[in-house]
ChimeraX commands (.cxc) that place a marker at each C-alpha (Angstrom):
marker #1 position 0.00,0.00,0.00 radius 0.5
marker #1 position 1.17,3.52,-0.77 radius 0.5
marker #1 position 0.98,4.58,2.87 radius 0.5
marker #1 position 3.39,1.79,3.85 radius 0.5
marker #1 position 5.81,2.83,1.11 radius 0.5
marker #1 position 5.71,6.40,2.38 radius 0.5
marker #1 position 6.48,5.30,5.94 radius 0.5
marker #1 position 9.38,3.10,4.83 radius 0.5
marker #1 position 10.89,5.80,2.65 radius 0.5
marker #1 position 10.44,8.42,5.38 radius 0.5
marker #1 position 12.34,6.17,7.80 radius 0.5
marker #1 position 15.06,5.66,5.22 radius 0.5
marker #1 position 15.31,9.42,4.68 radius 0.5
marker #1 position 15.51,10.07,8.42 radius 0.5
marker #1 position 18.31,7.51,8.79 radius 0.5
marker #1 position 20.15,9.11,5.90 radius 0.5
marker #1 position 19.97,12.48,7.62 radius 0.5
marker #1 position 20.97,11.07,11.03 radius 0.5
marker #1 position 23.95,9.20,9.55 radius 0.5
marker #1 position 25.14,12.24,7.66 radius 0.5
marker #1 position 24.93,10.53,4.28 radius 0.5
marker #1 position 26.04,12.39,1.19 radius 0.5
marker #1 position 23.69,15.24,0.28 radius 0.5
marker #1 position 22.86,13.70,-3.10 radius 0.5
marker #1 position 21.61,10.51,-1.42 radius 0.5
marker #1 position 19.48,12.42,1.07 radius 0.5
marker #1 position 18.16,14.70,-1.65 radius 0.5
marker #1 position 17.19,11.76,-3.88 radius 0.5
marker #1 position 15.32,10.10,-1.02 radius 0.5
marker #1 position 13.55,13.37,-0.30 radius 0.5
marker #1 position 12.47,13.74,-3.94 radius 0.5
marker #1 position 11.19,10.16,-4.01 radius 0.5
marker #1 position 9.26,10.75,-0.79 radius 0.5
marker #1 position 7.74,13.95,-2.16 radius 0.5
marker #1 position 6.59,12.07,-5.26 radius 0.5
marker #1 position 4.96,9.32,-3.19 radius 0.5
marker #1 position 3.21,11.86,-0.98 radius 0.5
marker #1 position 1.93,13.73,-4.04 radius 0.5
marker #1 position 0.64,10.46,-5.49 radius 0.5
marker #1 position -1.03,9.62,-2.16 radius 0.5
marker #1 position -2.94,12.91,-2.15 radius 0.5
marker #1 position -3.77,12.58,-5.84 radius 0.5
marker #1 position -5.23,9.12,-5.20 radius 0.5
marker #1 position -7.11,10.40,-2.16 radius 0.5
marker #1 position -8.56,13.25,-4.21 radius 0.5
marker #1 position -9.70,10.81,-6.91 radius 0.5
marker #1 position -11.34,8.54,-4.33 radius 0.5
marker #1 position -13.23,11.45,-2.81 radius 0.5
marker #1 position -14.33,12.63,-6.25 radius 0.5
marker #1 position -15.51,9.14,-7.22 radius 0.5
marker #1 position -17.34,8.75,-3.93 radius 0.5
marker #1 position -19.10,12.08,-4.29 radius 0.5
marker #1 position -20.08,11.24,-7.87 radius 0.5
marker #1 position -21.53,7.95,-6.65 radius 0.5
marker #1 position -23.57,9.76,-4.01 radius 0.5
marker #1 position -25.30,11.79,-6.73 radius 0.5
marker #1 position -25.97,8.95,-9.19 radius 0.5
marker #1 position -29.74,8.73,-8.75 radius 0.5
marker link #1:1,2 radius 0.2
marker link #1:2,3 radius 0.2
marker link #1:3,4 radius 0.2
marker link #1:4,5 radius 0.2
marker link #1:5,6 radius 0.2
marker link #1:6,7 radius 0.2
marker link #1:7,8 radius 0.2
marker link #1:8,9 radius 0.2
marker link #1:9,10 radius 0.2
marker link #1:10,11 radius 0.2
marker link #1:11,12 radius 0.2
marker link #1:12,13 radius 0.2
marker link #1:13,14 radius 0.2
marker link #1:14,15 radius 0.2
marker link #1:15,16 radius 0.2
marker link #1:16,17 radius 0.2
marker link #1:17,18 radius 0.2
marker link #1:18,19 radius 0.2
marker link #1:19,20 radius 0.2
marker link #1:20,21 radius 0.2
marker link #1:21,22 radius 0.2
marker link #1:22,23 radius 0.2
marker link #1:23,24 radius 0.2
marker link #1:24,25 radius 0.2
marker link #1:25,26 radius 0.2
marker link #1:26,27 radius 0.2
marker link #1:27,28 radius 0.2
marker link #1:28,29 radius 0.2
marker link #1:29,30 radius 0.2
marker link #1:30,31 radius 0.2
marker link #1:31,32 radius 0.2
marker link #1:32,33 radius 0.2
marker link #1:33,34 radius 0.2
marker link #1:34,35 radius 0.2
marker link #1:35,36 radius 0.2
marker link #1:36,37 radius 0.2
marker link #1:37,38 radius 0.2
marker link #1:38,39 radius 0.2
marker link #1:39,40 radius 0.2
marker link #1:40,41 radius 0.2
marker link #1:41,42 radius 0.2
marker link #1:42,43 radius 0.2
marker link #1:43,44 radius 0.2
marker link #1:44,45 radius 0.2
marker link #1:45,46 radius 0.2
marker link #1:46,47 radius 0.2
marker link #1:47,48 radius 0.2
marker link #1:48,49 radius 0.2
marker link #1:49,50 radius 0.2
marker link #1:50,51 radius 0.2
marker link #1:51,52 radius 0.2
marker link #1:52,53 radius 0.2
marker link #1:53,54 radius 0.2
marker link #1:54,55 radius 0.2
marker link #1:55,56 radius 0.2
marker link #1:56,57 radius 0.2
marker link #1:57,58 radius 0.2
view
């Protein structure tokens, strides 16, 4: 599930920061996390839209 992927990548990013990994590694993890979060909200928006359309399908 997307939420699980976000949590795993967030943990990986936090460890990268704590360990003082190279900036490029931390940056790449951050970009990947941002993309997953954007996809999560996009999916959530679609679900809400589909649900509201179903509520009005009389």
